[in-house]
Residue, then its C-alpha position, 0 to 999 in steps of 0.5 A: m838107224l834111219v831105216p828102222i826109224l822110217a819103218v817105225l814111222a811108216a808103220a806108225f803112220a800106216g797104223g794111224f791111217l788105218w785107225a783113222f780110216m776105221g774110225w772114219q768108217r765107224t763115224q760114217g756108220a754112226l752118221a748113217a745110223a744117226e741119219a737113219r734114226i733122224d729120218l725115222v724120228e723125222e718120219s715119226r714126228v711128221t706122222m705124229g704131227e699129222l696125227l696130232k693135227a688130225q686129232a687137234a682138227q677133229s677135237a677143234q671141230v667137235v669143240a667148234d661144233q659144240m661152241v657153234s651149237r651153244a652159240t646158236e642156241t644162245f643166239r636163238a634164245q637171245d634173239q627170241l628174248a629180243r624179239e619178245r622184248m621188241a614185240a612188247q615194246l612195239k605193241p603200243v606203237a603198233d596199236t597206235l599205228t593201227r589207230f592212226q591208219e584207221h584215222v587216216a583211212a577215215l580222213e581219206k574217206t572224208r577227204s574223198e567225200e569232201t573233194g567230191g562235194l567240193r568238185e560238185q560245188l565248184t561245178q555249180l559255182m562255175a555254172a552260177s558264174s556263167a549264168t551270172r555272166d550271161e545275165a549281166r550281159k543280158l542286163t547290159e544289153a537291156l539297159r543299153g540305150n533304154t532309159g525306161r528300163r534303167g529308170r524302173w531299175g533305179e525305182q525298184t532299188c530305191r523301193n527295196v531300200l525303203e522297205a529294208a529300212g522298215m518303212a511301209g508303202r502307202f503309209d510311210f512313203t508314196e510313189q509316183t505322186s503327181s502335182a502341178d507347179d506354179e506354171g501349171r506343169q505336171n511333175r511326178p516325183d518317184f517317191i515322197v517320204r512322210l516325216p513325223g509331224g506332217g513333213m515330207f521330202v522327195i526322192d527321185a531315182k536316177v541311173p547315171l549309167a555309161f557303157d564302154e564303147g571305145d576302142g582305145d586302151e583300157e585306161a583311156r576307156a575307163r576314163s571315158v566311161g568315168l567322164r560320161t558318168a560324171a557328166s550324166l550325174k551332173t545333168h540329173v542334178r541340174q534337172l532335179s534342181s530346176k524342178a524344185y520339188q521341195d517348194q511344191f511339197k510342203p512342209s518339206p526340208d529345203f532339199v530334194v534327194l537324188f538316189v543313185p542305185g549303186d555306190a560305184f556310180l557315185v564313186t566313179a563320178l567323184d573320181h572325175e568331179p570331186d566337187l560334185m557333191t558340193q555343187a549338188m548341195a548348193s543346188r539343194v540336191v542331196i545325192v544318196t546311194p543305197s547305204t546312205l538312203f538306208a541310214l536316212c530312212k532308218a532315222v525317219a523310221y525312228g522318228w515315227r516310232a518316237e511319235e507313235q510312242a508319244a501318241n500311245a502315251d497320251k492314249v495310255a493316260a486317257l485310258g488310265r483316267e477312264l479306268y480310274k473312273r470306272l473303278s470308282v463306280m465299281g467301288g461304289h457298287a461294291s460298297a453298296v453290296g457290302r451294306a446290303l449284306d450287312q443289313a441282310v445279316g442283321k435281319y437274319n440274326q433278328f429272325v433267328g433270335s425270334l424263331e429260337s425264342q418264340v417258336m423253337v422253345s414251344a416246338r421242343r416241348f413235343e419231345d418232352l411229350q414223346v411225340d413221334h417225330e420220325g427221327k427228325a430233330l429240330p436243328d440248332l439255329t446259330p446267328i451269323e457273327t461274321a460281318p462283310r469286309v469294309l472297302n478301305r479305299p474311299e477315293l475309289i468309291a463314287s458318291q452314291p445317293s443316300e437311301 
């Protein structure tokens, strides 16, 4: 029983194995077919994908080209519009810049011309400065140690100030007038200024000029020059006070004027001698510079004008009296002419009346007798009824002798 069972089991196992093997083969074939279909599908898919990719790429390229073309046209249109808008907005700015450029060019041209003129003026100024420096050096050399030249310089400066103040030489002031003092010494002041009312005052020009001749430092040299200037001016004050011009030329104020031809001289002297003005006035000497002398002479010129106006007023009054007298005589003559005209008119009217009543009446009878009078008619004689105008200013009529 076991054997048949085993045989049956073996057959069953063999059949099952065969069936499983056949099924496996069928499965393997199906798998192989499936793999082949899969590979085919995969290849188809890859090919389709590549085709789709190619088509998509081509479509995308076309779309992109179209979009790029449209975008380019849009950008070009927008750029053109933006350019036009920008040009329209920038046109006023461009015009303004053009005018500004023209203005800048004109300014540059003017600046160049002015720079050239300024350069030329600077050249001339440098030349004038050099000439002034040379002339100042020559003047210093000329005045150094030459009192005569310094004196003439001071006199010329004083003369210029007097003329600038409106005073005329030989009339308002005289120069170099000689006179003798009580001791018989001859003195000759530089100027004598005439005052209104017959007065006068004396001006003597002095130049207290000191030169820098030291070798020390600048401050020490300046102090030395100032001290020598102050000493020179004090010496001039003492000498002028001793001459006592105010006592020789009378009537005169109780002082004599010491003229210094530069304010710098007096300032330098006062820096080292503050009491110099007080000492000079105590010695009856008044120190003046061109500015103060100008003011003093202006006051004198004003006094002369006031005196001339007063004298002219007297002359005007005398002329008015003479004119009134002559008008009175003329008025008498005019009145006499009027009376004569009145008498002439009366005589004329009497003559016309007599001629009309005695002669013309008989003469007109010739017309009644039709005598040929050659077209000449007898005129009508009219008496004059207008009388001469009477002069109604008896105070302007001088008494005339009665006829």
